[in-house]
TORNU-554381 format. One record per residue: x, y, z of N, C-alpha, C in turn. Coordinates in pm, 1 decimal, always signed. Example, Ala and Ser with C-alpha at 12.3 -4.5 7.8 and 13.67 -1.06 7.14 Angstrom:
2
n.x; n.y; n.z; ca.x; ca.y; ca.z; c.x; c.y; c.z
+1319.0; -569.0; +780.0; +1230.0; -450.0; +780.0; +1320.0; -330.0; +780.0
+1285.0; -225.0; +708.0; +1367.0; -106.0; +714.0; +1290.0; +3.0; +787.0
***
This chain:
211
n.x; n.y; n.z; ca.x; ca.y; ca.z; c.x; c.y; c.z
+453.4; +1192.2; +763.1; +356.6; +1062.2; +711.4; +453.8; +986.1; +604.7
+437.2; +851.9; +639.4; +470.6; +746.7; +561.7; +397.1; +691.5; +463.5
+424.4; +684.2; +334.0; +379.4; +631.0; +208.5; +464.9; +497.9; +182.2
+373.9; +389.6; +163.2; +422.2; +311.9; +92.8; +454.1; +269.8; -41.2
+562.5; +291.6; -89.3; +580.5; +311.6; -232.6; +654.1; +198.6; -273.6
+547.7; +51.5; -232.1; +596.0; -68.4; -307.7; +633.1; -60.7; -441.8
+745.2; -183.9; -520.9; +769.4; -165.4; -619.6; +689.5; -217.6; -717.6
+572.7; -168.0; -788.8; +505.7; -239.8; -893.9; +511.0; -199.4; -989.3
+476.1; -243.8; -1098.8; +526.8; -230.0; -1245.3; +435.2; -101.3; -1296.8
+479.3; -6.0; -1356.7; +419.7; +156.3; -1360.7; +296.8; +84.4; -1494.9
+193.2; +131.7; -1488.3; +130.3; +180.6; -1640.1; +231.0; +299.1; -1705.9
+249.9; +279.5; -1839.6; +307.1; +371.4; -1921.4; +231.3; +399.8; -2048.0
+86.0; +400.3; -2007.3; +23.4; +393.0; -2141.4; -57.4; +553.9; -2161.5
-20.4; +623.2; -2098.5; -124.0; +776.8; -2117.7; -31.9; +839.7; -2215.6
-7.9; +828.7; -2347.5; +29.6; +912.9; -2456.4; -12.2; +991.2; -2515.6
-173.2; +989.9; -2505.7; -250.4; +1117.7; -2538.0; -307.0; +1128.8; -2459.3
-397.1; +1293.7; -2486.1; -511.0; +1368.0; -2412.7; -478.3; +1408.4; -2286.6
-516.1; +1364.1; -2191.7; -451.3; +1466.9; -2077.7; -566.0; +1431.8; -1970.6
-628.5; +1501.7; -1884.6; -742.9; +1452.7; -1818.0; -886.6; +1400.0; -1834.8
-902.0; +1474.5; -1998.4; -1025.6; +1389.3; -2067.2; -1137.6; +1453.1; -1993.8
-1166.3; +1550.2; -1957.3; -1251.4; +1588.5; -1858.3; -1394.4; +1588.9; -1957.4
-1437.4; +1635.4; -2053.2; -1566.0; +1636.5; -2129.0; -1553.5; +1513.1; -2157.1
-1484.4; +1441.4; -2223.8; -1464.5; +1294.4; -2232.0; -1541.1; +1210.3; -2154.6
-1452.3; +1245.8; -2047.7; -1523.0; +1123.0; -1935.6; -1613.7; +1154.8; -1893.9
-1692.2; +1276.8; -1884.8; -1808.7; +1339.7; -1870.4; -1905.0; +1272.3; -1931.5
-1905.6; +1235.2; -2044.6; -1963.7; +1226.1; -2165.0; -1980.9; +1057.0; -2156.3
-1869.7; +976.4; -2128.4; -1901.1; +848.0; -2100.0; -1972.6; +817.6; -1998.3
-1943.8; +882.9; -1857.0; -1959.1; +835.0; -1731.9; -2164.0; +892.7; -1759.3
-2194.3; +993.8; -1866.2; -2337.9; +1004.0; -1898.9; -2410.3; +890.8; -1943.4
-2333.8; +821.6; -2053.0; -2394.4; +705.9; -2106.8; -2392.9; +570.1; -1994.1
-2284.3; +575.0; -1933.0; -2291.0; +439.3; -1814.5; -2389.6; +478.5; -1727.2
-2452.9; +603.1; -1658.9; -2580.2; +594.3; -1592.0; -2723.6; +562.7; -1645.0
-2674.6; +602.9; -1802.2; -2853.9; +521.7; -1880.7; -2859.4; +359.6; -1840.2
-2724.5; +321.0; -1907.8; -2721.0; +159.0; -1947.2; -2690.0; +79.1; -1839.2
-2559.3; +137.3; -1755.2; -2476.3; +52.4; -1667.1; -2413.0; -59.6; -1741.1
-2386.3; -68.0; -1855.9; -2340.9; -171.3; -1922.9; -2188.5; -98.3; -2030.6
-2107.6; -149.7; -2020.2; -1978.3; -86.8; -2083.5; -2021.4; -116.2; -2241.4
-2098.4; -222.0; -2268.3; -2076.3; -276.2; -2403.1; -2158.8; -200.5; -2525.8
-2306.0; -159.1; -2426.1; -2348.6; -22.3; -2507.8; -2301.5; +76.7; -2484.4
-2240.3; +145.9; -2379.2; -2163.1; +267.5; -2387.0; -2048.2; +262.6; -2503.6
-1976.1; +150.1; -2521.5; -1871.2; +116.5; -2617.6; -1946.4; +192.5; -2773.7
-2082.1; +84.7; -2761.1; -2120.0; +105.8; -2903.2; -2208.1; +251.0; -2945.8
-2195.3; +347.8; -2822.0; -2222.7; +463.7; -2855.1; -2145.2; +561.9; -2887.4
-2037.1; +493.9; -2798.5; -1936.8; +608.2; -2789.3; -1845.2; +588.9; -2938.6
-1856.0; +486.0; -2993.4; -1751.2; +452.9; -3100.6; -1852.8; +407.9; -3195.7
-1978.0; +364.5; -3223.5; -2021.3; +344.1; -3353.0; -2123.9; +485.1; -3364.2
-2154.4; +557.3; -3283.0; -2286.8; +619.3; -3307.6; -2211.0; +773.4; -3286.3
-2072.7; +758.6; -3250.3; -2013.7; +896.0; -3202.6; -2021.3; +975.0; -3116.5
-2090.3; +946.0; -3005.8; -2107.9; +987.7; -2870.4; -1952.4; +1092.1; -2844.2
-1851.3; +1036.3; -2873.0; -1733.1; +1114.5; -2823.8; -1719.8; +1212.6; -2946.2
-1747.4; +1247.5; -3016.4; -1739.8; +1310.0; -3138.1; -1594.6; +1317.2; -3172.3
-1522.0; +1214.7; -3189.7; -1422.6; +1240.2; -3268.4; -1430.2; +1164.1; -3428.1
-1313.5; +1214.8; -3478.8; -1339.3; +1238.8; -3666.6; -1327.6; +1087.6; -3671.8
-1256.3; +966.8; -3605.4; -1206.0; +813.2; -3612.4; -1259.2; +743.0; -3550.1
-1325.5; +625.4; -3576.9; -1367.2; +524.4; -3490.7; -1259.3; +472.7; -3431.8
-1171.6; +448.2; -3492.5; -1033.7; +441.2; -3366.6; -984.7; +489.4; -3286.7
-962.5; +645.8; -3296.7; -939.4; +723.6; -3188.2; -1056.4; +694.3; -3090.3
-1174.1; +711.2; -3143.4; -1319.2; +713.1; -3029.5; -1297.8; +559.5; -2949.8
-1253.1; +471.0; -3015.0; -1249.8; +362.1; -2933.3; -1112.4; +386.8; -2832.9
-1006.6; +423.7; -2871.8; -892.5; +413.3; -2783.2; -932.5; +522.8; -2676.9
-1002.5; +690.5; -2712.5; -1051.0; +730.3; -2586.9; -1138.9; +631.0; -2494.4
-1223.3; +597.8; -2556.7; -1338.7; +506.4; -2461.0; -1257.3; +380.4; -2395.9
-1184.3; +340.4; -2441.0; -1070.3; +258.4; -2351.7; -987.0; +284.3; -2259.7
-949.0; +401.7; -2248.3; -875.2; +512.5; -2162.5; -958.6; +542.5; -2078.0
-1056.2; +584.1; -2123.9; -1154.2; +628.9; -1994.0; -1224.1; +535.0; -1906.1
-1270.6; +424.3; -1991.1; -1335.0; +299.6; -1912.7; -1228.9; +240.0; -1829.9
-1094.8; +261.0; -1844.2; -1007.6; +162.5; -1737.3; -929.1; +270.3; -1686.4
-918.9; +422.6; -1681.2; -943.4; +500.9; -1563.4; -1035.3; +503.2; -1485.1
-1160.2; +491.4; -1486.4; -1329.3; +481.6; -1454.3; -1306.5; +357.7; -1348.6
-1236.5; +245.9; -1398.7; -1216.4; +132.1; -1298.1; -1171.6; +138.6; -1172.2
-1054.1; +247.8; -1161.0; -1027.1; +277.9; -1026.6; -1094.9; +402.2; -930.8
-1186.6; +445.8; -979.9; -1243.3; +559.1; -934.0; -1338.2; +506.0; -814.9
-1354.2; +565.8; -728.9; -1448.3; +553.0; -628.6; -1602.9; +569.2; -673.5
-1687.0; +519.6; -612.3; -1817.1; +559.2; -690.2; -1851.9; +668.1; -625.9
-1831.5; +753.7; -548.7; -1867.5; +886.9; -504.1; -1809.9; +1004.6; -624.7
-1658.5; +985.2; -644.4; -1581.4; +1020.9; -756.5; -1663.7; +1022.3; -854.3
-1700.2; +900.6; -917.8; -1812.8; +917.6; -1041.1; -1955.5; +1006.5; -999.2
-2027.4; +989.2; -917.5; -2097.9; +1078.2; -875.5; -2092.2; +1245.7; -883.7
-1965.5; +1278.8; -835.0; -1962.8; +1419.6; -844.7; -1897.7; +1450.5; -989.5
-1828.2; +1331.4; -1029.4; -1843.9; +1399.8; -1169.7; -1932.5; +1429.4; -1296.0
-2061.1; +1354.8; -1224.2; -2182.7; +1420.6; -1318.6; -2266.7; +1501.1; -1235.9
-2254.6; +1517.8; -1085.3; -2350.3; +1581.3; -1068.1; -2312.9; +1714.7; -940.2
-2151.3; +1713.6; -922.8; -2126.1; +1769.0; -855.8; -2076.5; +1899.4; -911.0
-2016.3; +2007.7; -837.8; -1956.2; +2114.5; -894.2; -1852.1; +2098.9; -1006.3
-1876.5; +2185.1; -1105.4; -1839.5; +2182.8; -1207.3; -1665.7; +2148.8; -1190.2
-1637.4; +2283.5; -1105.3; -1488.7; +2294.7; -1062.2; -1419.4; +2198.6; -1003.1
-1481.6; +2079.3; -971.1; -1417.6; +1990.9; -868.3; -1391.4; +1893.2; -976.3
-1398.2; +1856.9; -1091.5; -1397.6; +1766.1; -1194.4; -1252.5; +1728.8; -1243.5
-1162.8; +1889.9; -1253.1; -1046.9; +1833.6; -1293.6; -943.2; +1772.0; -1179.1
-1001.4; +1829.2; -1043.8; -923.7; +1776.3; -893.9; -938.6; +1635.4; -895.4
-1075.3; +1583.4; -917.9; -1122.4; +1449.9; -925.7; -1074.2; +1362.1; -1036.1
-1050.9; +1426.2; -1150.9; -988.3; +1341.7; -1271.1; -841.9; +1343.2; -1229.0
-779.3; +1409.6; -1182.5; -635.9; +1378.0; -1141.4; -621.0; +1314.3; -1042.4
-669.6; +1293.6; -913.8; -652.9; +1211.7; -852.3; -729.8; +1055.4; -881.5
-775.2; +1023.3; -983.1; -845.7; +914.9; -1054.3; -686.0; +878.1; -1143.5
-652.1; +957.2; -1218.2; -555.7; +939.7; -1313.7; -422.0; +919.3; -1184.7
-402.6; +958.1; -1111.1; -268.2; +911.8; -1015.4; -272.0; +809.8; -957.9
-402.7; +793.9; -970.4; -439.1; +639.7; -892.4; -383.8; +541.5; -984.4
-466.3; +552.5; -1139.7; -437.9; +486.8; -1229.7; -292.3; +457.1; -1284.4
-209.2; +550.3; -1278.1; -90.3; +560.1; -1319.5; -12.0; +603.9; -1214.3
+77.0; +535.0; -1141.7; +126.4; +521.4; -1039.6; +227.6; +640.6; -1067.9
+280.4; +626.2; -1182.2; +410.3; +685.1; -1193.4; +372.1; +906.1; -1168.1
+283.5; +878.5; -1230.0; +195.9; +1031.8; -1213.0; +184.0; +1031.2; -1067.3
+117.3; +947.5; -980.0; +89.9; +942.4; -877.6; +241.3; +967.2; -761.9
+319.9; +926.9; -791.9; +438.1; +892.6; -716.3; +509.4; +1028.9; -766.7
+516.1; +1102.2; -876.2; +532.6; +1220.7; -930.3; +508.8; +1335.4; -853.8
+345.5; +1334.8; -793.7; +283.6; +1451.5; -760.0; +371.0; +1379.7; -579.1
+354.5; +1298.1; -537.5; +392.8; +1299.5; -428.1; +473.2; +1346.7; -351.7
+593.6; +1287.9; -432.1; +748.8; +1296.3; -391.3; +832.9; +1411.2; -437.8
+806.2; +1469.8; -548.6; +864.4; +1592.1; -642.7; +731.9; +1704.2; -583.5
+602.9; +1710.0; -665.1; +532.7; +1851.9; -683.9; +502.5; +1874.0; -523.3
+481.8; +1754.9; -467.4; +436.4; +1828.3; -325.2; +549.1; +1877.3; -237.8
+652.1; +1828.9; -252.2; +758.0; +1853.3; -172.9; +766.2; +2028.2; -193.1
+767.8; +2061.0; -316.4; +839.0; +2174.9; -374.6; +734.5; +2253.8; -326.8
+575.0; +2220.7; -339.2; +466.2; +2306.9; -290.1; +495.0; +2333.3; -209.3
+519.2; +2267.3; -78.5; +525.9; +2289.0; +79.6; +710.8; +2324.7; +139.0
+786.0; +2290.6; +55.2; +875.9; +2348.1; +116.7; +956.9; +2434.0; -18.5
+911.0; +2436.9; -109.9; +979.4; +2516.0; -209.5; +1114.1; +2436.8; -318.5
+1169.2; +2514.5; -377.9; +1107.6; +2614.4; -468.7; +975.0; +2602.6; -520.5
+932.7; +2655.5; -530.2; +778.3; +2659.7; -590.1; +766.2; +2676.4; -712.8
+804.2; +2583.8; -821.9; +809.5; +2624.8; -926.6; +842.0; +2481.5; -1010.2
+761.7; +2422.1; -1119.5; +759.8; +2347.5; -1203.8; +801.4; +2288.9; -1334.9
+900.5; +2231.0; -1343.3; +923.4; +2242.4; -1522.0; +942.6; +2081.4; -1571.9
+927.9; +2097.8; -1714.6; +921.6; +1959.8; -1781.6; +1049.4; +1863.7; -1708.6
+1160.3; +1923.2; -1711.4; +1255.1; +1845.5; -1660.0; +1297.8; +1747.1; -1563.3
+1187.6; +1792.9; -1455.3; +1153.5; +1736.4; -1348.5; +1076.8; +1605.6; -1343.4
+982.5; +1620.1; -1451.3; +927.6; +1493.1; -1464.2; +1025.3; +1409.0; -1539.2
+1117.8; +1465.8; -1645.6; +1200.0; +1390.2; -1704.1; +1304.5; +1319.3; -1639.3
+1373.1; +1384.8; -1523.4; +1467.9; +1374.5; -1401.7; +1420.3; +1256.7; -1325.6
+1266.1; +1270.3; -1304.6; +1193.3; +1175.6; -1213.2; +1198.0; +1040.2; -1296.1
+1140.3; +1042.9; -1399.5; +1166.3; +901.0; -1497.8; +1269.3; +832.4; -1491.4
+1357.2; +896.2; -1513.1; +1529.9; +889.8; -1529.7; +1526.8; +803.8; -1387.1
+1523.5; +857.5; -1282.3; +1526.0; +810.7; -1164.8; +1457.3; +644.3; -1119.7
+1331.5; +663.3; -1162.0; +1265.9; +567.0; -1145.7; +1307.2; +430.8; -1250.2
+1365.2; +433.9; -1362.6; +1405.5; +335.3; -1417.8; +1507.8; +257.5; -1358.7
+1547.2; +247.3; -1265.1; +1649.9; +152.7; -1204.2; +1541.2; +38.6; -1120.2
+1430.0; +67.5; -1042.3; +1299.4; -21.0; -985.4; +1229.2; -27.7; -1096.7
+1197.8; +51.3; -1221.6; +1104.6; +4.8; -1311.1; +1151.6; +2.8; -1445.4
+1222.5; -147.7; -1484.3; +1289.4; -111.8; -1621.0; +1220.5; -83.7; -1738.6
+1073.7; -77.0; -1726.9; +1042.8; -94.0; -1850.2; +1049.6; +70.2; -1882.2
+1060.5; +153.2; -1819.0; +1095.2; +296.7; -1836.8; +1190.6; +304.3; -1936.1
+1299.4; +205.0; -1926.7; +1432.2; +205.0; -1983.5; +1375.9; +159.9; -2143.9
+1326.3; +79.2; -2162.5; +1287.9; +19.1; -2294.3; +1186.1; +121.0; -2370.4
+1111.9; +213.5; -2333.5; +1051.7; +319.7; -2407.9; +1146.3; +376.9; -2459.9
+1098.2; +422.5; -2620.7; +1131.7; +489.5; -2715.5; +1166.5; +631.7; -2698.2
+1261.2; +694.4; -2731.0; +1279.5; +830.4; -2700.1; +1118.8; +942.1; -2753.7
+1076.0; +897.2; -2828.4; +981.6; +966.8; -2867.3; +857.2; +924.7; -2763.6
+823.2; +790.0; -2720.7; +725.7; +774.6; -2668.7; +756.6; +823.0; -2502.4
+849.6; +853.1; -2500.3; +908.6; +936.9; -2317.1; +867.1; +1071.7; -2322.8
+900.7; +1143.1; -2441.7; +882.3; +1257.1; -2491.9; +708.4; +1298.2; -2467.3
+625.9; +1164.5; -2535.9; +476.3; +1198.0; -2525.2; +447.2; +1164.1; -2352.3
+508.1; +1095.3; -2288.5; +475.5; +1071.9; -2125.4; +483.4; +1217.0; -2085.0
+633.7; +1239.5; -2096.7; +625.3; +1404.6; -2055.2; +534.1; +1518.4; -2077.4
+507.6; +1546.4; -2188.5; +421.3; +1604.7; -2258.1; +235.7; +1605.4; -2158.3
+245.3; +1467.9; -2201.1; +56.2; +1462.6; -2107.0; +98.3; +1430.9; -2035.1
+195.5; +1407.7; -1939.6; +229.4; +1407.7; -1756.6; +193.5; +1561.6; -1712.9
+241.4; +1622.6; -1804.4; +251.9; +1830.1; -1786.0; +99.4; +1841.6; -1802.3
+69.1; +1807.6; -1922.9; -82.5; +1862.8; -1987.0; -165.3; +1807.7; -1833.1
-154.2; +1707.9; -1821.3; -260.7; +1653.2; -1684.3; -219.3; +1762.4; -1566.8
-131.2; +1806.1; -1533.2; -100.3; +1889.6; -1416.7; -136.8; +2061.8; -1461.3
-127.7; +2104.0; -1555.8; -152.9; +2226.8; -1630.4; -354.0; +2217.9; -1615.0
-386.0; +2098.2; -1682.6; -508.4; +2118.1; -1704.1; -606.7; +2108.2; -1514.5
-511.1; +2034.6; -1430.4; -556.7; +2042.0; -1293.0; -556.2; +2167.2; -1222.9
-431.7; +2252.2; -1303.5; -436.0; +2407.9; -1256.8; -321.6; +2368.0; -1175.9
-237.4; +2271.4; -1131.9; -131.9; +2264.1; -1025.4; -23.3; +2319.6; -1098.2
-16.7; +2290.8; -1239.4; +109.0; +2382.0; -1262.8; +52.6; +2532.4; -1346.8
+82.4; +2610.2; -1292.0; +1.0; +2760.4; -1310.2; +90.5; +2851.5; -1390.5
+48.1; +2905.7; -1523.2; +116.6; +3034.1; -1563.5; +115.5; +2974.6; -1697.1
+165.0; +3099.2; -1798.4; +178.8; +3084.9; -1922.4; +281.7; +2983.7; -2008.0
+354.1; +2978.7; -1900.3; +506.0; +2928.6; -1924.2; +569.3; +2881.6; -1861.3
+679.7; +2769.5; -1851.9; +779.3; +2736.9; -1789.2; +840.7; +2838.6; -1719.4
+885.1; +2814.8; -1607.0; +856.1; +2764.3; -1519.7; +728.2; +2816.8; -1423.5
+619.0; +2696.3; -1433.7; +518.4; +2717.5; -1396.1; +502.1; +2719.7; -1200.6
+433.5; +2814.5; -1160.6; +368.8; +2779.8; -1035.4; +276.0; +2709.4; -981.4
+359.9; +2637.2; -881.0; +275.1; +2500.0; -809.5; +149.7; +2566.3; -724.9
+49.1; +2536.2; -759.3; -78.3; +2574.2; -713.5; -161.2; +2410.6; -645.9
-186.0; +2427.6; -529.8; -300.5; +2343.5; -475.6; -436.4; +2307.8; -562.0
-465.8; +2182.7; -617.3; -562.5; +2206.4; -672.8; -717.0; +2258.6; -597.0
-805.1; +2330.0; -682.9; -883.6; +2369.8; -604.4; -1039.2; +2276.4; -599.9
-1053.7; +2251.7; -448.4; -1129.6; +2158.3; -393.6; -1239.1; +2212.1; -330.7
-1401.7; +2190.0; -368.5; -1501.1; +2237.0; -259.9; -1485.6; +2184.6; -140.2
-1553.9; +2245.9; -91.4; -1531.4; +2200.5; +76.1; -1605.4; +2082.2; +67.7
-1714.0; +2038.2; +12.2; -1766.8; +1894.4; +22.4; -1677.1; +1824.8; -46.6
-1618.2; +1832.0; -121.3; -1482.4; +1750.8; -207.0; -1366.8; +1698.7; -107.1
-1334.8; +1811.9; -39.4; -1247.5; +1795.7; +36.6; -1234.9; +1714.2; +169.0
-1389.7; +1699.2; +233.6; -1442.2; +1580.8; +292.6; -1442.5; +1465.6; +257.1
-1514.4; +1468.0; +139.0; -1501.0; +1288.1; +84.5; -1379.5; +1287.1; +81.7
-1251.1; +1329.3; +5.5; -1135.7; +1271.3; +17.5; -1073.6; +1232.0; +129.7
-1085.9; +1288.8; +264.8; -1066.3; +1311.0; +387.1; -1081.2; +1182.7; +439.0
-1279.9; +1181.7; +433.6; -1353.5; +1074.6; +481.4; -1353.2; +937.5; +417.9
-1330.5; +954.5; +298.9; -1372.5; +787.3; +230.9; -1236.6; +810.1; +113.3
-1124.9; +861.9; +116.4; -1007.4; +873.4; +33.4; -940.3; +786.1; +127.3
-777.2; +806.0; +44.2; -662.4; +764.0; +116.1; -560.2; +875.0; +108.9
-463.1; +830.4; +192.9; -339.9; +887.8; +221.6; -309.0; +933.0; +68.7
-265.0; +819.0; +9.3; -200.3; +851.3; -78.3; -311.5; +963.6; -193.5
-413.5; +925.2; -178.8; -513.7; +1063.6; -266.3; -486.3; +1234.8; -216.4
-461.5; +1218.9; -102.7; -438.8; +1329.8; -40.6; -318.3; +1384.8; -47.8
-211.5; +1292.4; -77.1; -55.8; +1344.7; -122.2; -109.4; +1398.1; -231.8
-176.7; +1330.1; -339.0; -134.9; +1340.3; -479.8; -222.9; +1482.6; -485.5
-331.3; +1537.0; -441.9; -367.0; +1649.5; -415.0; -312.4; +1771.1; -349.2
-166.2; +1736.3; -285.6; -90.6; +1818.5; -263.0; -119.8; +1838.3; -104.4
-181.3; +1784.1; -55.2; -208.0; +1791.8; +110.6; -77.6; +1754.3; +203.9
-48.6; +1846.3; +302.5; +78.0; +1840.4; +371.1; +52.6; +1723.2; +436.3
+136.5; +1687.3; +483.2; +203.0; +1562.5; +651.1; +26.4; +1614.6; +743.0
+75.8; +1735.6; +774.1; -29.4; +1784.6; +902.4; -181.8; +1765.0; +867.6
-177.7; +1789.8; +766.2; -355.7; +1798.7; +698.5; -385.1; +1692.2; +678.2
-311.2; +1574.7; +609.7; -365.3; +1450.8; +630.4; -358.8; +1345.8; +772.0
-277.2; +1381.6; +844.9; -285.7; +1338.7; +992.9; -397.1; +1403.7; +1021.7
-463.0; +1525.4; +1017.0; -576.9; +1537.2; +1079.4; -687.1; +1491.7; +973.7
-689.2; +1467.4; +889.7; -811.5; +1375.4; +806.6; -829.6; +1259.7; +815.6
-712.7; +1207.7; +850.2; -707.8; +1054.1; +879.7; -745.3; +972.6; +1028.1
***
């Protein structure tokens, strides 16, 4: 498979949380009732629907979730609300990888290669090295403070652990393909993209068969 990794600026704002599974489901449920983001914002921030102790934290979570959902397919949104609970982490990983291309590129370039060709092990230094390598074509990485870069690595690895891609109690983690139901697998094959499938660690042969 040939994947087009055209150089576009990376979003580098994933410095808290992880996949935000319960928070995203809560926001989606509110949105399904009103179909209006301003109303959801009011409920999430002012009325405490996200159950955050501070309004500033609730607003931060709301904005992050709203922005990620902006790149989600409608069927992904529906599946998060009405599909098997076990599919949620894989869907939110696919959405996060689409929104944060640096995570998607790391999954497609580093994690997928290790999963299919070995060594089947994942450690934090691999994400650190990947970010350092990408700084040549994405200079905004070089402008990160050390503490922000540490947060990006920590949250990025947390996403992979929550999606059960990085399996095990400690590093080195074993790489495991995200668990998708048969229905969700078919959805990504028929209505997703080759990049989505790469982010979910499908092999080149599997992607070709889907497409």
